[in-house]
C-alpha positions as CSV (number, residue, x, y, z in Angstrom):
1,M,33.5,-15.1,117.4
2,F,33.6,-12.1,115.1
3,H,33.5,-14.2,112.0
4,L,30.6,-16.3,113.4
5,Q,28.5,-13.2,114.1
6,S,29.3,-11.9,110.6
7,S,28.2,-15.1,109.0
8,R,25.0,-15.1,110.9
9,T,24.4,-11.5,109.8
10,A,25.1,-12.4,106.2
11,L,22.8,-15.4,106.4
12,C,20.0,-13.3,107.8
13,L,20.4,-10.8,105.0
14,V,20.2,-13.5,102.4
15,L,17.1,-15.0,103.9
16,A,15.5,-11.6,104.2
17,V,16.1,-10.9,100.5
18,A,14.8,-14.4,99.5
19,F,11.7,-13.9,101.7
20,S,10.9,-10.6,100.1
21,L,11.2,-12.1,96.6
22,C,8.7,-14.9,97.6
23,A,6.4,-12.7,99.7
24,C,3.5,-13.0,97.3
25,S,0.8,-15.2,98.7
26,D,-2.4,-16.6,97.3
27,D,-4.2,-13.8,99.1
28,D,-2.2,-11.1,97.1
29,P,-4.4,-9.9,94.2
30,K,-1.2,-9.7,92.1
31,S,-0.2,-13.3,92.7
32,P,-0.7,-15.7,89.8
33,N,-2.3,-18.1,92.2
34,T,-5.0,-15.7,93.2
35,P,-8.5,-16.7,91.8
36,T,-10.0,-14.4,89.3
37,G,-13.3,-14.0,87.6
38,A,-15.6,-11.6,85.8
39,C,-15.9,-8.2,87.3
40,C,-18.6,-5.8,86.0
41,L,-18.0,-2.1,86.1
42,D,-21.5,-1.1,84.9
43,A,-21.7,-2.6,81.4
44,A,-17.9,-3.1,81.1
45,C,-16.4,-6.4,82.1
46,E,-12.8,-7.2,83.2
47,V,-11.3,-10.4,84.6
48,Q,-10.0,-9.5,88.1
49,S,-9.6,-10.8,91.6
50,V,-12.4,-10.2,94.0
51,T,-10.1,-7.7,95.9
52,E,-9.4,-5.7,92.7
53,C,-13.0,-5.8,91.7
54,D,-14.1,-4.5,95.2
55,E,-11.5,-1.7,95.1
56,D,-12.8,-0.6,91.7
57,G,-16.4,-0.6,92.9
58,G,-17.5,-3.5,90.6
59,V,-19.7,-6.5,90.9
60,Y,-17.7,-9.8,91.2
61,Y,-19.5,-12.8,89.5
62,G,-17.4,-15.5,91.1
63,D,-14.1,-17.4,90.6
64,D,-13.3,-18.7,87.1
65,T,-16.2,-16.8,85.5
66,A,-15.6,-15.2,82.1
67,C,-16.5,-12.0,80.4
68,D,-17.7,-13.9,77.3
69,P,-20.7,-14.1,77.2
70,L,-21.1,-10.8,78.9
71,P,-22.5,-11.3,82.4
72,C,-22.9,-7.6,83.3
73,V,-26.4,-6.5,84.3
74,V,-27.4,-2.9,84.2
75,G,-30.6,-0.8,84.4
76,A,-32.1,2.6,84.7
77,C,-30.8,4.6,87.6
78,C,-32.3,8.0,88.7
79,V,-30.0,10.5,90.4
80,D,-31.5,13.9,91.1
81,G,-34.0,13.5,88.3
82,V,-31.4,12.4,85.7
83,C,-31.5,8.9,84.3
84,S,-28.4,6.9,83.5
85,V,-27.9,3.2,82.7
86,L,-25.7,1.7,85.6
87,S,-25.3,-1.4,87.7
88,W,-27.2,-1.4,91.0
89,V,-23.9,-1.0,92.8
90,S,-22.9,2.1,90.9
91,C,-26.5,3.4,91.3
92,G,-26.3,2.9,95.0
93,T,-23.0,4.6,95.4
94,R,-24.4,7.7,93.6
95,G,-27.4,7.7,95.9
96,G,-29.8,6.9,93.1
97,N,-32.9,4.8,92.7
98,Y,-32.4,1.6,90.7
99,W,-35.4,0.8,88.5
100,G,-34.5,-2.8,87.7
101,D,-32.3,-5.0,85.6
102,D,-32.4,-4.3,81.8
103,V,-34.6,-1.3,82.2
104,S,-33.7,1.5,79.8
105,C,-34.1,5.3,80.2
106,S,-36.5,5.5,77.4
107,P,-40.3,5.4,78.0
108,A,-41.1,1.9,79.2
109,A,-43.4,0.3,81.7
110,V,-41.6,0.2,85.0
111,G,-42.7,1.0,88.5
112,N,-41.3,3.8,90.6
113,R,-42.6,2.8,94.0
114,S,-40.1,3.6,96.8
115,L,-37.6,0.9,96.6
116,E,-37.2,-1.5,99.5
117,S,-33.7,-1.6,100.8
118,D,-31.8,-4.8,101.8
119,G,-28.7,-2.8,102.8
120,R,-27.6,-2.2,99.2
121,S,-28.7,1.3,98.4
122,G,-30.6,1.6,95.2
123,Q,-31.4,-2.1,94.9
124,V,-34.9,-3.6,95.1
125,R,-35.3,-6.1,97.8
126,R,-35.1,-9.5,96.1
127,L,-34.0,-13.0,96.8
128,E,-30.8,-14.4,95.1
129,D,-32.9,-15.7,92.1
130,G,-34.4,-12.3,91.5
131,R,-37.8,-13.0,93.2
132,H,-39.4,-11.0,95.9
133,P,-39.6,-12.7,99.4
134,E,-43.4,-13.0,99.2
135,D,-43.1,-16.4,97.6
136,S,-46.7,-17.4,97.8
137,R,-47.8,-15.4,94.8
138,R,-48.2,-17.0,91.4
139,R,-45.2,-16.2,89.2
140,N,-44.2,-16.2,85.6
141,D,-41.2,-18.1,84.1
142,R,-39.0,-15.2,85.2
143,G,-39.9,-15.6,88.9
144,R,-42.0,-12.4,88.9
145,A,-45.5,-12.2,90.4
146,L,-48.1,-12.0,87.7
147,N,-49.1,-8.4,88.4
148,E,-45.7,-7.2,89.6
149,G,-44.4,-3.9,88.2
150,G,-47.8,-2.5,87.1
151,V,-48.6,1.2,87.3
152,L,-51.6,3.4,86.7
153,V,-51.3,6.3,84.3
154,V,-53.8,9.0,83.3
155,H,-54.0,9.6,79.5
156,H,-55.4,12.7,77.8
157,A,-57.5,11.0,75.2
158,A,-57.8,13.8,72.7
159,E,-58.4,11.2,70.0
160,L,-61.7,10.1,71.5
161,D,-65.0,11.6,70.6
162,Q,-66.6,12.9,73.8
163,T,-70.1,12.0,72.5
164,R,-69.2,8.3,72.3
165,A,-68.7,7.4,75.9
166,P,-69.5,3.7,75.7
167,D,-66.6,3.3,73.3
168,F,-63.9,4.8,75.5
169,C,-62.8,1.4,76.8
170,D,-62.7,-0.2,73.4
171,N,-61.2,2.4,71.0
172,L,-58.2,3.6,72.9
173,S,-55.0,3.9,70.8
174,V,-52.6,3.6,73.7
175,Q,-50.4,0.4,73.4
176,S,-47.6,1.3,75.8
177,C,-46.3,4.0,78.1
178,A,-44.7,5.9,75.2
179,D,-48.2,6.6,73.9
180,V,-49.5,8.1,77.1
181,V,-50.1,11.9,77.1
182,S,-49.8,13.2,80.7
183,D,-49.4,16.9,80.0
184,V,-51.7,19.4,78.2
185,P,-49.7,22.6,78.1
186,D,-52.0,24.5,75.7
187,V,-55.2,23.8,77.5
188,E,-58.6,24.9,76.1
189,V,-61.1,25.5,78.8
190,G,-63.9,23.0,78.5
191,L,-64.5,19.3,78.5
192,H,-61.6,16.8,78.1
193,V,-61.5,13.0,78.3
194,A,-59.1,11.4,80.7
195,V,-58.6,7.6,80.7
196,V,-56.9,5.7,83.5
197,I,-54.7,3.0,82.0
198,A,-53.0,0.0,83.7
199,V,-49.5,-0.4,82.2
200,F,-47.2,-3.4,82.9
201,P,-43.5,-4.0,82.0
202,E,-42.7,-6.1,78.9
203,W,-41.5,-8.9,81.1
204,A,-44.8,-9.1,83.0
205,D,-47.6,-11.6,82.4
206,P,-50.5,-9.8,84.0
207,A,-53.8,-11.4,84.9
208,V,-55.8,-8.6,86.5
209,S,-59.1,-9.7,88.0
210,G,-59.5,-6.7,90.3
211,L,-58.2,-3.2,90.9
212,T,-58.5,-0.8,93.8
213,F,-57.4,2.9,93.6
214,G,-58.4,6.4,94.5
215,V,-58.2,9.9,92.9
216,V,-57.5,13.4,93.9
217,H,-58.2,16.4,91.6
218,N,-59.4,20.0,91.4
219,L,-61.9,19.6,88.5
220,E,-65.6,19.2,87.8
221,I,-66.4,15.7,86.5
222,P,-69.8,15.7,84.8
223,D,-69.5,12.1,83.5
224,Y,-67.4,8.9,84.1
225,G,-67.5,5.2,83.6
226,S,-65.5,2.0,84.3
227,C,-64.1,-0.7,82.0
228,G,-64.8,-3.5,84.4
229,V,-67.8,-5.8,84.7
230,F,-68.5,-4.6,88.3
231,E,-67.7,-1.5,90.3
232,L,-67.9,-0.8,94.1
233,S,-67.1,2.8,94.9
234,T,-67.2,5.1,97.9
235,P,-70.4,7.2,98.0
236,D,-68.6,10.4,96.9
237,W,-67.0,8.8,93.8
238,P,-65.4,10.3,91.7
239,G,-64.9,13.3,93.9
240,S,-61.4,14.2,95.1
241,G,-60.3,11.9,97.8
242,S,-62.7,9.1,96.8
243,G,-62.0,5.6,95.7
244,T,-63.3,2.6,93.7
245,S,-62.8,-1.1,93.2
246,L,-63.2,-2.8,89.8
247,V,-63.7,-6.4,88.8
248,F,-62.5,-7.8,85.4
249,D,-64.0,-11.0,84.1
250,P,-62.3,-12.6,82.4
251,P,-59.0,-11.3,83.9
252,D,-57.3,-8.7,81.6
253,E,-54.0,-10.1,80.4
254,R,-52.8,-7.2,78.3
255,N,-49.7,-5.2,79.2
256,A,-51.7,-2.0,78.7
257,F,-55.4,-1.6,79.1
258,P,-58.0,1.1,80.1
259,V,-59.7,0.7,83.5
260,A,-61.9,3.8,83.7
261,W,-62.6,7.1,81.9
262,F,-63.6,10.6,83.1
263,A,-65.1,13.6,81.3
264,L,-63.3,16.6,82.9
265,Y,-64.0,20.3,82.8
266,A,-60.4,21.4,82.6
267,Y,-58.6,24.8,82.8
268,D,-55.1,26.1,83.4
269,G,-53.7,24.7,86.7
270,A,-56.1,21.7,86.9
271,A,-54.8,18.2,87.6
272,F,-56.3,14.7,87.9
273,E,-54.1,12.2,89.9
274,I,-54.2,8.6,91.0
275,A,-54.0,8.2,94.7
276,D,-54.5,5.7,97.6
277,H,-58.0,4.4,98.2
278,P,-59.4,6.3,101.1
279,T,-60.3,3.2,103.2
280,Q,-58.3,0.3,101.6
281,G,-55.0,2.2,101.3
282,T,-52.4,1.6,98.6
283,A,-53.8,1.0,95.2
284,S,-53.5,-2.7,94.1
285,F,-54.0,-5.2,91.4
286,A,-55.7,-8.6,92.3
287,D,-54.7,-11.6,90.3
288,D,-56.9,-14.5,89.2
289,S,-56.0,-16.9,92.0
290,V,-58.6,-18.2,94.4
291,P,-58.5,-16.5,96.8
292,A,-57.1,-13.6,94.8
293,V,-53.6,-12.3,95.7
294,S,-52.8,-8.6,95.4
295,D,-49.8,-6.7,94.2
296,E,-49.3,-3.0,94.9
297,V,-49.6,-0.5,92.1
298,E,-46.0,0.6,91.8
299,G,-46.6,4.1,90.4
300,Y,-49.3,6.7,90.4
301,G,-49.8,8.8,87.3
302,A,-51.2,12.3,86.9
303,L,-52.7,14.4,84.1
304,G,-51.8,18.1,84.3
305,F,-53.3,21.0,82.4
306,G,-51.5,24.3,81.5
307,S,-49.0,25.3,84.2
308,R,-49.7,22.1,86.2
309,R,-47.3,19.3,85.2
310,G,-48.5,15.7,84.8
311,R,-46.6,12.5,85.7
312,R,-45.9,9.2,83.8
313,P,-44.6,6.8,86.4
314,C,-43.7,4.3,83.7
315,V,-40.9,6.6,82.5
316,P,-37.7,6.5,84.7
317,C,-37.1,9.7,86.7
318,Q,-40.5,11.3,86.0
C-alpha cells in the first residue's frame, strides 16, 4: 500500500511538471500560436499580439498585418497649448485634442472646433471609413464633406492700399494659413484693413455657395464690403454682435479666399473677432447642392492689436 501511494505521488509530480511545460495556450501572448499583427505606438510600428499591443497603449491593426508598408497614422495633438504629433490613442491618454490624421504642427488649414467624442478621448467622431455620420452630404473622394474643415480667419492686410477698396477681394496675397497675419503688436493708431478669409485643409474640395457668420469687436468701422454677389445682413451690421449672410455665384472652390473686408480704426487693445451669427447661430458654409447643405465653420479667427492677441484657428494649439 505504501508503494502504491508513493507511485501515485510520483506520477502526479511527473504530470504536474509536464503540464507546466505545456501550459502555454493560444491565448498566451508569448505562445508561438498566438496571432500577431502590426501595432502602432504613435509613428513606430512593431509586430505584436493584440494583448501586448493593448498593454503598450498601441493601436492594433489586425491579425497578420505587417509594418511594411507602414500603417501607422498620426496627427497633431494639442495638450495644454503644446502641439505634438501623436496617434489619436496617445493623444487621448494625455488628455489632448486630436486635430486629425496626417495633420502636422506647422501652420496648416485645420479646424479647431470642439471635438465630438465617441468614447475615445481626443478623437473626432467618425465612422470606420473616416466619414462623419451625417452621410447625406456631398463628399469628395476621401469621404469628406465638400466644405468640411473650413475656418474663418481675420488677416491684417497691410499690403493693401486703403484707397482702393474695390480691389480688396481681388488683390489679396494670402494663399494659405501660413500667410495670415493675426497679430499687430506695434500698432499705429489709425485706419487698418482687415480681411476675413475662408481657409480649408489641403485635403478639402470646397464648393462654397453661401456663408453665414457674425463679428464682435471694440473698434470703429468707417467702411466695409463683401466679396460675394449678394449680402443679407442684420440692421446693425457690421457693429459688434451683428451678423451677415453672403452668396457666392459661381461657388468658390479655392482652399483660401476672401469673403469680406473692413476698414478699422485701430489702437492698442483693439480686436476684431469672428463669432456666431446673432440669429442663425454657429457660422456655416453652404455647398452648391440643391437644396444647399451646410457645414459648420470649424474655427473662428481674431485680429488683435498691440497688447490684444489675435488667433489663427488654422494653426494647431492657437
